[in-house]
C-alpha positions as CSV (number, residue, x, y, z in Angstrom):
1,M,116.2,97.8,92.6
2,K,120.4,97.8,93.6
3,F,122.0,100.6,95.0
4,D,124.7,100.3,92.3
5,E,122.1,100.8,89.3
6,M,120.8,104.3,90.3
7,V,122.3,107.4,89.2
8,A,122.3,111.1,89.2
9,V,122.4,113.0,85.8
10,S,123.6,116.3,85.3
11,G,121.3,118.8,84.1
12,L,118.3,116.3,85.1
13,P,116.6,116.7,88.5
14,G,116.2,113.5,90.5
15,V,117.8,110.2,90.8
16,F,117.8,107.7,87.9
17,K,118.0,104.0,87.1
18,M,120.5,102.7,84.5
19,V,119.0,100.7,82.0
20,A,121.5,100.3,79.4
21,N,125.0,101.6,78.4
22,R,125.5,102.9,75.1
23,S,128.9,104.2,73.5
24,N,127.9,107.9,73.5
25,G,125.5,107.8,76.2
26,L,123.3,106.1,78.9
27,I,119.3,104.8,78.7
28,V,118.0,106.0,82.2
29,K,114.9,105.2,83.4
30,D,113.0,108.2,86.1
31,I,112.5,106.2,89.1
32,E,109.4,108.7,89.8
33,S,107.8,108.6,86.6
34,G,108.6,105.4,85.1
35,K,109.7,106.9,81.8
36,T,112.5,105.8,79.8
37,R,115.0,108.4,78.1
38,F,118.7,108.6,76.7
39,A,121.3,111.2,78.2
40,S,124.0,111.7,76.0
41,A,127.4,112.1,76.9
42,R,128.1,115.0,75.3
43,K,125.8,116.8,77.6
44,H,125.3,115.0,80.6
45,Q,127.5,113.8,83.4
46,F,126.1,110.5,85.1
47,T,127.6,109.6,88.5
48,P,126.1,106.4,90.2
49,L,125.2,106.8,93.9
50,A,127.7,104.0,94.8
51,S,130.2,105.7,94.1
52,I,129.6,109.2,95.6
53,G,131.4,110.0,98.9
54,I,131.1,112.9,101.3
55,F,134.3,114.4,102.8
56,T,135.2,113.8,106.5
57,D,138.0,115.1,108.4
58,D,139.6,111.5,107.7
59,D,138.8,110.4,104.5
60,T,135.3,109.6,102.7
61,T,132.4,108.0,103.8
62,E,130.2,106.3,101.1
63,L,127.0,108.0,100.7
64,K,125.5,104.7,101.2
65,E,126.8,104.2,105.0
66,V,125.6,107.9,105.1
67,F,121.7,106.7,104.1
68,K,122.2,104.1,106.5
69,T,123.0,106.2,109.4
70,M,119.8,108.6,108.0
71,Q,117.5,105.7,108.1
72,S,118.5,104.9,111.6
73,K,117.8,107.9,113.1
74,L,115.0,109.3,111.1
75,N,112.6,108.3,114.1
76,T,115.0,110.7,116.6
77,N,115.7,113.1,114.3
78,P,113.6,114.0,111.4
79,L,115.0,115.2,108.0
80,P,115.1,119.0,108.3
81,K,113.3,121.3,105.4
82,P,115.6,122.1,102.4
83,N,115.2,126.0,102.3
84,N,117.3,126.7,105.7
85,P,121.4,126.1,105.8
86,E,121.7,126.3,109.3
87,E,119.1,123.4,110.0
88,L,120.9,121.1,107.0
89,K,124.2,122.1,108.4
90,K,123.1,121.1,112.2
91,Y,121.3,118.0,110.8
92,F,123.8,116.9,108.7
93,A,126.7,117.3,111.6
94,E,124.2,114.7,113.9
95,I,124.1,112.6,110.9
96,L,127.9,112.8,110.1
97,P,129.7,114.6,112.8
98,N,132.7,114.9,111.1
99,Y,131.8,115.8,107.7
100,D,134.2,118.4,106.2
101,R,132.7,121.5,106.9
102,D,134.9,123.4,104.4
103,K,134.4,120.8,101.5
104,V,130.8,119.9,102.0
105,H,128.4,122.7,100.8
106,V,125.0,123.4,102.1
107,N,124.3,122.8,98.0
108,D,125.6,118.9,98.5
109,I,123.6,118.6,101.7
110,K,120.6,119.7,100.1
111,K,120.9,117.2,97.2
112,V,121.7,114.1,99.8
113,V,118.6,114.9,101.7
114,K,116.4,115.0,98.4
115,W,117.5,112.0,97.3
116,F,117.4,110.3,100.6
117,S,113.4,111.7,101.1
118,F,112.7,110.9,97.6
119,L,114.5,107.0,97.8
120,N,112.8,106.1,101.5
121,A,109.7,107.7,100.2
122,K,109.6,104.8,97.2
123,E,111.0,102.4,99.7
124,L,113.9,102.0,97.6
125,L,116.7,101.9,100.3
126,D,117.0,98.5,101.5
127,F,120.0,98.0,103.4
128,S,119.5,94.4,104.5
129,E,122.4,91.7,105.2
130,K,121.1,89.6,102.6
131,E,121.7,92.0,99.9
132,E,125.1,92.4,100.6
133,V,125.7,88.6,101.4
134,K,124.6,87.8,97.8
135,D,126.8,90.5,96.5
136,E,129.3,89.0,97.9
137,K,128.5,85.7,97.1
138,K,128.6,86.9,93.6
139,D,131.7,88.7,93.8
140,A,133.3,85.7,94.9
141,K,132.2,83.8,92.3
142,E,133.3,86.0,89.7
143,E,137.0,86.0,91.2
144,K,136.7,82.0,90.3
145,K,136.0,82.3,86.9
146,E,138.5,85.2,86.0
147,K,141.2,83.0,87.7
148,K,140.0,80.0,86.2
149,K,140.1,82.0,82.8
150,A,143.6,83.6,83.5
151,K,144.8,79.3,84.3
152,S,143.5,78.2,81.1
153,E,145.1,81.0,79.3
154,E,148.5,80.7,80.6
155,E,148.1,76.9,79.9
């Protein structure tokens, strides 16, 4: 499963896979249970995990990059328990030293740790270069198609 397909839905716990897009909401699949359901846009907000960023002192860092760091430091720096705020802050400071301590709250850190823990346990975090290269090739092909389309429309 691609990181871009994973969605957080407000009001619903966990991470979902976007199955289909409707004008009045999304059809999402619960990754844990495998159940598919409709989530109305009137009641819920949808946030793709790929679009989430963590505020830093300089700019923002993509959630994917934070997850990569967490995965690489998992052996030397185990995940903290989510019910201890001081432990969470200390852990996150080791993972992302320049995170903005004013804008990033303990609840945000807790959510990131829970998402990472869940996705890592399900082995859904694959940050291999093969996936990135495939995505780049697809993007390049799409750009070529768009350019050809634009040229044919001009003529």
